[in-house]
N, C-alpha and C positions, 0 to 999 in steps of 0.2 A: 404878305408875313405874315398877315391873318390866317388867311388859307394853308398856307403849311403848318404854321404851329398845331389848325384844327385837326390838318391830316395825319401830322404825330402822336395827338391825343387819340385821336380814332383809333392807328395800329397798336399803341400802347395798351387802348381798352382791350383790343383784340386779344392781345399776346396774353393779356392775365386771365381772359375769359379761358384760352384755350390751356392754359396751364391749372387751371381751377377743374378744369375736366378729369383733366387726369390725377390729379391731386386726390389724397385720401380723405382729405376733408370733403370734397365733393362727392367721391363717390359713398363716404358714410348719407350724404342727402338724398344718394338715391337707392341704397338699399334697405336704409336706417338699422344695420347693425353693426354691433361692438362687440371686439376681442380684446382679451386679455391676459393678464398672471399673475397670481396672486400668491407673495412669499410671508413668510416670517421675518420678523425682527433681525431675524440672524440668521436668514437668506435660507430658510427652509421652504419647501415646495408646501400648500399647505392644501390637498383634498379636500372637496366636500363641501366649501365654505360655499356660505347661501349668497349668491348672488339674487338681489331685488330691487323691481321698479317701485319705488316709493309710492305708497297711498294705492298698490295692486297688489293683485296676488300672481302677477306674471316675475318670471326669474327663473332662473338655472342654480347649480352646482358646479364648482369647478371639478376638472377629473383628475385622475392620479398623479399629473404632473402641474396641478396647480391651474392649469388652463381653463376657459372659461369663453362661449360665445354666448349673445345673445341679440335677439333679432325683434324687428319692431319698436326701435328705440328713436325718439325725437332729440334735439339737443336740450330740449329743458327738462328733460326726464333727468331724476335723481336717483344714483341707483347705492344700494344698501348692501354691503359687506359683515356679513357676520360670521363669527364663526368661538366656537367655544373656546373659552380661556384667550380670546385678544378683546382688543376694543373695537368695538362697532364703528365702521367708517362710512360717511356719507361722500358722495361725488356727482357732481353735475357732468352729464355728456359734455354738453354744448359741442364742439365740432370737432372733438378726438374719436380716433377709429381703435385705437389702440391703446390701452390702460397696462401699465404695471402699480399695482398697489401691494403697497408694503403694509400689513396688519402688527399690531404694535401687543405686547402681551400686557393683559389684563389682571394687574395681581388681585383684582377682588373677585376676580372667578376661576384662574387657572391655578387653583387648590389652594386658594385663599378664603371660600367661604364655605365653609361645612355646616351641616346641617346639626341642628339641637333640638332637643326637645320642646316643640311646641314653636318651631321658629328657627331662622340662620342667623348665623354670627358670618361675620370676618374674622379669618384663622387669628388676627393679632389679636383680636381682642378676647379671643377664649379662655378663660381662667380655669376649666377644668382639664380632666385627663378624656382624652377623645380621639380615638382612632379612626383613620378614614382608608378603603379600600374600594378601587377602582373596578369598574366593570368588567373592563379587557382582564383583571386578574382573576375576578372570580370564574369565570367562565373557559380559563386555560386550560383548566383538566377536565374532561367530559362529566359533569356531576348530575345526579337526579337532584340534589338539595344544595340552597344555597351556602349554608353553612359549611358544608366539606369546602366548598371554595376558599373559606376563610381561614384553613387549616395552615398553620405554619406562618400567616401573613401579619399577625396581628401580636404586641406584645401584650402581655396579660392574659391571653385567652389561651386556654388549654381546650382542645377539642379532639375529642375519640371516638373514632369510627367505631362503636360497640356491635356491628354485624356489617359483613359484607355483601349482605344480600341486596336484590335491586330495591330499591326505597327504602333502605335499613335505615335505622335510625342511629344518631349520634346524641354525644353528652357535650353540652359546652359548657367551663369553668370560666366564668370571668375573676380573677383575681381569687380564685380558691375555692372550697366547698364553705357555703354559709349555712347549711344546715345538717340537723341529723335526719328525721323523718319526714321534713317534707323536701320540694323540691330547691336546688341548686342551679336549676337553668333559667337563662335570662329573660326577659321580657323581648319579644320583638313587635315591634310596631313597623307597618308594611304600608305605605301611603295614608298612614293617621290610623288603621285598623291594629287592634292588638291583640297578639296570638301566645299563645304558650304550648311547650314543648315539654312532652312527658320523658322522653328518654328512655324510655323503656323498650331494651331490647326485642319484642314483640310484635312493637308497633311497627305500624307506618307512620313516618315521620309527617306531622303535617306542612313542614316545609317543603315534603316533594311534592305536593300538589301544586309548587310556585315555580313559575318557569324560570330559572336563573337568566337566561339571555332578555327578557324582561327588564334586568335591574340595571339603573342606573349608577347606583353609587350605595355604599353602606356603610354606615359609620357608628361604631363600637363605643358607648359611654359607658368609662370604666369607675370614676369617684364619686363622691357623694353630692359634688356641685352640679355634676353633670346630670345624675340620675333623678335627685333627690324631686326633680320636677313632676316623676313617676310615683313617688311615696311610695306605699303600701307595697308597691310593682317594682319597685326600682333596687332592691338590696342584692339581688344577684347580677344586676347589670343593664344594660338596654341595649338592644341592636337595631338601630334606625336603619329601615329598607324604601330606599326611594326608586320609583321605575320610572323608565323613561317617557318623558313627555312630548308632546309634538312641538314644533319649532314653524317659523313664519317661514314661507319660502317655498320653494318650487318642491312639490309633493316627489317624496324619495319611497322607493319600493327596493325592498332589500331582501334578499334571501341567506340564509347561513344553515349549512348542512353539515352534517359528517357521519361516518361508517366507520368502525370497527370493530377489531374480536378482543376478548378475554379471555385467559385463561389463569389456571390456580397458581403460585408463586410455587408451592413446593406440596410433595406428599410427605408423609409421613413413613419412616420405614416400618416394617410388620413383618412378623414372622409368614414365611412363605410354606406351602402346604406340609413338606416334609418336616419340617423344625416344629410346626404346631402339632403333627400328629404326635412327634414323638412327645412333646408335652405335655397331651392329652393321657399317651400310656404312661408316663413321671408321675402326674398329679393322682390318677386311679389304681396308679398301682397295678395295671391290668394291661393285656395286650386290646387296647379299644383299635387299633390301627394294628392288624398283623406287620407289615411292612411299611413304616415311613416312609423309608426313601423312595419308594414306589408313588408314591402321592405327588412328588415333581414340585414345581412353582407353585400350580393350582391357579387362584382366582385372585387377581388385583381388584378389591370392592371398592378400591378408590378411582382405581381407572373406570369404573362402572359410573361411577354416579358424579364425577366430574368431567365436564365437556368445555369445549373450544363455545364461547359462546359469542354471539353478534351485539353492538349496540350500537343503536345509530338515531340522530336528533336534526330534527326539518324543523325551519324557524322562518315563513316570511312575513316580513313587518311592511307598515306602511307609514310615515313620518310626514306631515306638511302642515300648510295652513295659511292663512293670511295673518295680517298686524292684529285682526281681531277675533278670530277662532284658528286654536290649534289642536292636531288632532295626530294620535298615536294610537297607531292598532297593529297585534303580531296575532298570529294564528301559531301554535306548535305543537308539532307530535314527534316524543320521545318514545324510545322501545329501547327494555335495556334484558335481554335473557340473563339470567343468573348462572354462574358456573358450575352450580348443582343444579341436576336434570329438573325438570318442570318447575323451574322458579322464573318467575318473571315479572316487570313491571311497565305500564303501559301509562302514558299519560296523553293528552287530548285537551289542551288548553288555548284560551282566547283570552285576550288583553285589550282593552277599551280604554285610552287618556282622552279626556277631550276639556278643553280649557274654551272660554268663549266671554270677550270682553264686553258688557253691553254698551257700558260707557266709560268714558275716562274714568267715574269713581267705582262703579259696579263691578265684579265678575264673579263668574259662575262657573261651576267645572265637575267632573265626575270622575271616578277609576272606579273601572268594573272587570274582575276577574273572574271566569269561570273556568273550571277545569272538571275532567272525567279522568278517574284516576283506577286503574286495575292492578290489583296489585295477587298476585300468585304467591305464597309462600310455602316454605315445606318446614317441617319441625325440625330446629336447631337448638345446639344448647341445652342446661342441665346445671341443676343445680345441688347434685348429689355426689359422692364420692363413692366409687366403684358398684353401684348399689344397678337392680336390675334396670332403672329408667337411663341409667348411661347408653344401653344397646338397645332401648324400645322408645325412649324418646325425643332422639334426638339423630336423624339420618347421617352425620359425620360418625357420631359413636357406634351406630349398627354396621357403617363398612367399616369402623378399625375393628369392631370387634364380631364381626362374621367369620366364621370357618373357611380358611380358605380352601377348604376339601370339600365344602359345597356347592351346588350349581345356583345361578340364579335364575333359570327357566327350564321348564319342561322341554321335552324332545319339541312337541307342539307349536312353540316360543310364549308357553302363558307363565306367568310367574310360579316360583316354583316356591311355595312357604320351607319354612326350615324345619316345621313342626311332621313335613310329610318326608324326610329325608333322613338315612340314619336311624330308623326305628325311633323317630322322635326324640331323641336326645338333646336335640339342641334348638327344642321350641321355645326357650326363655330365651333366645335370642331371633333379632327380628331383622327377615329381608330389609335390607336398607330399599332396596327395590321398589318392595310392598308400602314404605314409607313416604318415599316418591310418589305412589299412587294414590294419597291421601288427597282429596280434593280441600284446599282450603283458602278459598280466593276471598277476596274484600274489594268490593266496588266503593268508591269513594266520590260523591258527588260536591262540589264545592263552589259556593258562588260568596266572593268577597266584594263588598260593594260601598263607595264612597261618594257622596255627591256633598259639594260645598258653597257657601254663597261668600263672599267677602264684599263688603262696603268702603270706601272711606268714606266716613262722617264729614272731616274737619283734617284740614293739614296736617298730616303727623300722626291722625288718629284712624284707626283701621278695627274695624270688626269683621270677624269671621265665625261662620256656623257650618258647621260639618254632621252630618247623619251618618253612619255606619253600620254595615250589617255585615255578620260573617253565618252564613248558613252551611251546613255541612251536615252530609248523610250517606251515613256507614252502613252498608250489607257484608255481613260475611256469611257466605256458605262454606260449611264443612260436609262430608261425608268421607267416612272409613268404611272400605268396601270389604265384603265376605270373600273374595277372592284372595285376599292376603293373606288370609288366616287357614291352618291345616285342616282340612273337613274336620278330621276326630276332635277336635278344639269348639267347632263351629256350639254354639247353644243359644239357647231363647232369648238372650241380649247381645248376638253377635251381630257387628255391622252397629256404627253408630252415627250421625248426623245434630245437624243444628242450624240454626237461621238467627242470628243476631242481629238486628237493626237497631242503631244509634243516630240518634238525629241532635245536633249541637244548634243553638240560636243563639249569636250575640249579637246582642242593640248597645249602640255607642251613641251619645250626641255628646260633641263638646262645642262652647261657647267660647271664643277667644278674645281677648280686645289687648289691642297693641296699640303704645303712645310713645312713638319717637321722637326726641326732638335735640337739637344742637344749638347751643348755647356760646355766642362770641366766636367761632369756630374752634373753641379748644375743649367747652363741656358736650359730652356727648352723651344722655339720657333715653334709656329704651325701658319701658314696663310693661309686663307680658299678666294680665290677670288669664285665669281659665276655670270656667265648671264645667264639669262633667258627669253624667251617669251613665252607668254600663249596667245590662241585667245579663246574666247568663241562664239560658234554661237546657236543661238537658233529659233527655227522655231514650230509654232503653227496652226492649222486647224481646225475649228470648224463648226460642222452640228446644227443646232439648227430646232427643229419640233416639231407643235403642231397640234393637232386635227386629230388624229386617229380613224378608221372606226369600229376599235377592237385590241384585244391584240394580235392576232395570230403570228406578226411578230414581237414584243417588236421593237424594234431599229435597226434593220436589214432590213429595206424598208421605209428608214427615205422619201422618194419620193412620197407615197402615203397618207403624211400628207398633211392637208390643206395648212398650211404656216411653207416655210422652209427660215431659212436664213442660210447664209453663214458669216463667218467672218477668217481671217488669222494676221497673224503676223511672222516677221522677224526680229532678232535683232542681232548685231555681236561688238564685243568688244576686244579690245588688249590691252597688259599690257608686257609691255619691264622694266628689271629690271637689273642692277648691282651692285652688292654688293662683301664686302670688311670685312673680319675678323681677327682679330691677337690675339692670346692667349700667354702671358706670363708668364712663372714661374720660380723662384729662390729657387732651394734648397725643394722644393714640400713645401713651406713656404709661399713665397708669389707669387700672380698669379693678373695679370692684363688684361682685355681684353678689345678691340675696336673695334667696328662693326659701319658699315655704310652702308647704302642702298638708292639708287636712284630710284625711279618709276617712269614710263612713262604711263597714261590712256587715252584711246581714249574717256572715259567717262566725261573727264573733260572740261574745257574753255581752247581756244585757249592762253587765258594768263598764264594759270598754269597747263598745263601737266605733268610738274614733280612738285617730291616732294622728299626733302630728310630726311633720317630718321637716327639719329646718334644716338649710345649710347656707355656709357662705365660703366665699373663695376672694381672692385678689390675684392681679398679676402683677410686674414691673419690667417693661420695657428697658431693659439697661442700657441698651444700645441708641436709646433716645436720649440720652443723658449727654450734657456738652462734652465732659471729660473723656466720652467714648467718639466722639465726631474726628478724631483722627487715627481710629483704627480701624483701618482699612481692609483688614481680614476677615475682619466680623459683619455679616451680613445683619445677622439680628439676633439678640439675645434678652432672653424672656424668664423668668423667673414666677412660679406660679405655687402657690398655697391654697388649699381647700380643706373645710371641716365640716362635717354635717353625719345626719341619721336619715337612714330607710328604713322600710319595713317588707316584711315579706308574709303573704296573706296564701304561700301555697302550700302551706305545709297542712293544711286540711280540709276534706270536704264540706260539702254545709250540712248545718245542722246539728255539728259536732259539741258545740256549747249546750247543744237543749238534750233533757232525757228522752232517748232513744227506745224502742220496740222493734222486736223481728219477728217472723214466723221461721218455721222449716219446712220439709218435705215430709210429706205422709210417709213418706217409704225407709226414711232413716229415722231410727231416734237420737234422743238430746235436743240441746235446743228447745223450740216453743213447743214441741209434741208433749202429749200428754197420755198417759195410759188410761182406758175406760175399757175393763173385762177384757185385761190381755191384747190390746189393740191401740196402735198410735193414731190418736186424733190431732189434726192440726190443733196449732194455740197460737197465741200470742204470749210474747215472756219481754220482761225488760233486757236489754243489750247495752245501754251506756247510759252515765250517770251526766246528770246537769251540773256545767262548772260555767255560773257568770261572771266569773273573772278570767277567762280566758279572752287573751289578750294577743299583740302584733308580736312577732320577732323581730326584734329592731337590732339594725347593722351601725354603728357609731363609725365612721371612717377618717382616717387625716392623710393627706396626701400633699409631697411635695415633690413641683416636677422643674425641670430646666430643657428649654427649648433653643437652642442654637443653630446657627448656618453659617458656613463661611464661602467666602470666594465668591461673592455675588449668588448666595443659593445654590451654590455646587455641591457643596456637604452639607447636609445637617444629620441633625442628633437631638434626641429626645427622651430625657432618663426621668425616671418617675420611682419615689420612694413612699411606700403606704403602709399603712397601719390597719388593720380593720377588725374592730370585735363584735362579734354577735351574740347577742343574749337574748334571754326569756324564749326558748327555742322551743317550740310546740312537740311536748313530748309525750309519749304514752306510758305512762305509772303504771306498773303491777299493783291492783290492790289487793288485801288480804281476802281469803274466799268469805269469810264472815258478813262482809261487805253484800254480798249478791252480786257485784258485778265484777269481769277480770280485771278492767283496768278503767282509766279514766285519763283524756287528754288535757295537760295542763302546761305550764311554762314552765320548765326548769333546763338545766344545761347551756353552754358556753361555748364557741369556739373563737377562735382568733386565728387570721392572716396575715401574714405582713411580707414584705420583698421586695423586689427592685425589677425594675422594666428599662430595657434599651431598644430604642431602634435607630437606625442609620440608614440614611438616603445618600444616594449619591453621584452625580452625572461624572463618570470619571474622566470619557471622553466624550466631548461633544466638537467635533472638527470632520467640517465640511459633508461628506458621504458617509462616515464612521462614525456612529455614537455608540456608548456601552455606558448602563446605566446598571446599578448596583443597589442591593437594600438587602437590609438582614435585619433582626430581632430576636432578643434575649429576655427569658422571664426567669427569675428563681422566686419561688414563693413556700415560703415555709408555715402551714398549719400546726395548730394543737388543739385539746380537749381542753376548756378550762374548768368545765363543769359537765357533769352526767345529769344527776338529780337532786341536786341541792344538797351536795358533798355527803351523800349516803353511801354512793359507789362511787367506788375508784376506780374499778376497771369492769366490763362487761362485754362476752362473747357476744358477737353479731350470727358467726358459722362457727363451725368448729375447730377453725384455722385463724379467723380474723378477728378482730377486739378494738373496743376502744377503751382508753386509758387515758386519764386525766395527767395533763402535761406532757401528753405524749401526741403524735400525729395522725390523723383519722385513718380507719382500716388497717394498721400493723397485725402483719402475720407474726403469732405466737403459736410453738409447735416444740414438740419434743427435738432434740438435736438428735441426728443418724448416725449412729454409732458402729456400722458395717453390720455383719453378720457373724452371727454366734457360730463359731466354727467346735471342732471336736474340740473335747475335753473344757470347755471353759465353763464355769460357771456362771447360770442362768441367776439374772437378776430379779429376785420377786416383782410381777407386776410388770412384766416385758413377752414378748409374743412367747416365751416359756418352750422353745424348742431350738436342739441343733440346726443349725439352717435357717433358722429364723430372724429375722430384722432384730439389731439389735439400739436400743434408745440412751442414751448417756444418763447416768443417775448423776445430775448437774448440782445436786445440792449436798451428794456422798453419804447420804441416810441410808444406802443399802436394798432401798426401795422404790419401785419406780412410781411415781403417783404425780398429779395434775402439779406439784409445788416444782418437778424437775420440767414442765415446758417455759420456754424463753422468749423474749422478742428475736424472730429470727429474720424479720425481713421488713420493708416498707415501701408499698405503692405509690408513694408519692415521688414525683423526681425530683431531682436536686435542680434539674433549670430543664427548659423546651427553648427551644431555638427553629430559626426560620431564615432560609437565604433564600435569594434570586437576584438572577441576573439577566439582563436584556442587552442583547447587540443588535445592532443593524449597518447594513452597508448597502449601499443604494436601496436594490430593491428586496434584498435578502433580510430576513429576520431571524436570529433564534434568542429561545428563552429558555433557562434552567432551574428549576424551581426543588429544594432539598430543606427537609425540616428534618426531626426529630428531640427526641429525649434520652436525658442522662439521668444514671443514679437511682431508676426506679428499681422495683422488686416486682415479678410474678411469681403470682402463686398456679404450679401447671395441675391443676385438679387432674386433667386429663392424663395425662404422663402416670398419677398414683393409680388412676385405676386400671391402666392398659400396662404397669408393672406387676401388676398382682397376680401372682398364676394359681387362682384359684380355679380353674377346669372350664371348660363348655365356652369361651370365649378368645378371640385370637387376641396377641399382644404384641409391643413393641419386640423389634427383631433384638434387642440388646439381651431380654429375659432370654434366649438361646444359650446365653452363656450362665444358666443360674445354677446357683450353688449347690453341689454333691458332694456327698464324701470324697470320690475323685478329684473332682473339681473342687477345691475351697474357695470360691469365688468371695468378695467380701463387698458386695456390691449389687446382688439381686437374688432375692430370697428364695429357697427350696420351695417346689410345688407344694399344694398343702390344698386338699378339698374343699371347697367353699369358704378358706381362709380370706385375714383381712390385712392389710398394710398399716401400722402406726401412723397416723398422721405427722410426720417429721419434716426438719429443713433440707430434705434431699431435693422435696419438689420446690423449693426457692428457688429462681434463675434469674440471672440478670435479665431487665424489661430495657436495658439501653438499646437506642437502634438510632441508625442514619437511614434517611429513606430518599432516594430519588424521586421527589412525585410525579415530576413532570417534565421533558425536554420536547421544544416545539420549533419544527423550521418551518418559516414561511417564504411564499415569494411572491409579491404585489406583481401584478403583471402590465406589461406597457401600456397605453392608453388604446380601450377600443372604442370603436364606434357606436353609439349607443349605450356605451356602460361605463360609469363614474370611475367606478373604480373594481376591481377584483383583484383577491388572496387568495392563493391556494397553500394547502400546511399537512404535515405529517406531525404525530405526536403521538409518543409514547408516554404512560404513564405507570407510577410506581414499577419503575424498571428494572432498580436495584434496592436492597435494604442491608445494610452493615448491622448486623447482630450475633450476639451469644447465645439467645432466645433458641430452644427447639422446637416448640408447637411451632404451628402455620404462621402466627404472625403476631411479631410483640405488641402491635395495635389490638387491645382488646379488652374487652370485659364484659364476663357473662351476666354480672349484676344490673350492668347497662347504667342507667341513671342513678343506682344508688350512692348516696353519699359517703354510708361505712363497709362495704362490701366492693372493694375496687383493687385493679389488677388481680383479676382471676380468670383463668382460663379452662374453659370447661366446656370445649367441643362446639364453640360459636362458628359461625358461618367463615369462611378464611376471606381474607382479601384477594382483587385478582389482579393482575398486570394486564396491561392493553395499549395494543396500538390501533391507531384510528388516521383516517385521512380526512380533510374536510376544503369546505370552499365558502368565502364570504362575497359576494357580489350585490353592487350598490347600482340601480339603474336611473 
């Protein structure tokens, strides 16, 4: 009996062993591998999830289908599954060989933690107005400048592409314009490094030196409670840019690239050669052209300057690390040819972000960005109406005004100057190909570096020290060759060149002390204290030369020129700051924030070196109240309010509060030159009067906001209403001649901005393989001038057609009223054009004479509202996104149209002028030709600038799993596909005066925007 039991037990044991040999658990013990799939809590596969063996650097990532395989694993190993936006999960392997992991949404990280000044906050804790933009939205369009990617995506932010040139600058206004003479551009903070953007139309944007693909997120701080922590630099808003940092886990290598082509969106209709020839005969009342019809179509100069231009971008990234050390490295090459010949922008950049945990208490790291940028620019834009500069200073103006009866090249293929054609009668017009031949290249070398150390002193108390440097060197090489000048016009000063070297060094140290404490699980307290000191050193050396014997050495041997002049400039400024912020929360229901900052600037007067900038804010999460607990449809409901004061030091250059002296050239009279024995001698003369009371521009702002989400956060609304008053504007006041000084910088004037913002986000469909997200924003801002110069002046012209007027918006157009053309037999009103066939303007006040009193407000360049709409759809492996934006209710003064409707002779005009007034053609729109004539500034050239633009359409496809590749996506994209507008110029998104606060909505021959089509690929290994 015992033997039988023993035998039975032996067979059972043998059977179990045979079963285990074939079982998955025993197989695991043999090959030491584990596999599985990771999905979200709503069943969506998650590609790119980090799967790491705890305590080691070994691991992998999930592929496009959420699958992973990890070898050399023991049963005792603990696997860590982590993914941005989801709660990290740990699991002991044990005897399992197949793991099905579900990661749950982490509301603290998935869109719930936002970057604020000198720290982060949970979104539910924010009491200020802050908008966030994801990196995927920023790079949806092929942009060289990160700010271009923000356009139309943030409520309260108006972004204008001043120039369509590669690397061209943009103007950004956060809740309106806040200054008259100073900058209204926001402060940009990139990984703690603070930079500014001038917005000038001829500048290469400093933001173009930064690779948009390196950016993780962008936060825009809009109200006083959010920006007061930046004090004297916060009145125009703050844009916080955070770059991608390393993540622990398997090292991931990624490549992103695209290639596309660009074309001009439209060309303007101009007179053909036959029409131009007839017009010349009419202007000069002679047979300039014996047979105008024989000239035919002639040359289309726009076709010669515009081209189909390639654009490409390539980026290689490495990201990975261990629990202690994380690294992110990227290399980027961007190359954009402009749609105008010989214009180009190239960028070579490198970024390294490194974080290392020395111990549980100490952490150190660095962010280093280096870039080399080459901008080849061409002259565009003009600030005159009808003058010679219109057709000599801008390649666009030269192409429009170039006579179609002339030739671009000689028979031997060389450039043919207009002064050598048709007996030189068109020498005052420039061959546009000659302007394109002018060398104007700027090389920009920039290094931005941040080194930090962070230590936890005691529980809850953290000290962080950072040292930042922004080193930039610009070298501009300019040469205008002799061969573009007609032989008979060459003189001793022909051929001009320049070398301009600018160096800028910004050093910033910040010490940040943070204490966070939770009491009784209901009270949260956080204190942030900051000391910062910043120095800015600028150095410029310029050599100008004129009169070259030939073009052999271009601008590389300036000493051979007949005239050589030099100039130099060096400035230094310093800003010391002391800041404090207290955040208090109770039961995640009530929140209160108090912020204060003191800034001391070397730029201001001795009596006002320091400024104080406080702010307070509060928020109430109404949905946490007991009476809201049964309202299931509302997921979150928060009411916010803030009030505070910020400053603006960007309106003046260093030393403007001091008494200044200047010198001038020996060769030009006036200024600091003195006459001795009938010869000018270099001298020094006073140029600026001291003002020890010069102080900060100050903006006070009230903001009330409401954040609402419905249906488990599927639909979200954010509404803000604000009012901002800016006073003590830094204003250049004209002084009487008896003072000996032309003007003084003082604090006068005021501006008010008020408005409403609305942002909407919705997950319209979130069902299985099909998803549809929608987001939109709307902004209506109203500004007005509250004071110009202390009540002395009620109205002041900025240009011949734009003005400041107390009680009215900035930059209004004030002109005469166009009243048709004087017809045969009409009485000519004194003070007008004074001829039959000339432009008639309305005698508005009815006094029988045309004077400045007949000028009235005829246009407003400020839009009634701006908006943006984006939608994203995905079905299985396909994704489609569409993005549109626009403005409504703004006017544009089309100065280029005023120039090219004037039949003064010797330049081409818009096609409509062919129907100009004659005795036999009593046209009431276009004036009759008059040699050297001018058109009055009228509302005829004020046009509707409203537009709706399809900024981007992208169609993508995520490739199925490929061995050795974690994920791969290909896509095609079109940008600026169409624009719906009534504006007749090249593009309604334009401003010749670029960053100006007072001359806005002006179009005068700027670089047009391009339409592009491209294809790209994104691969992660």
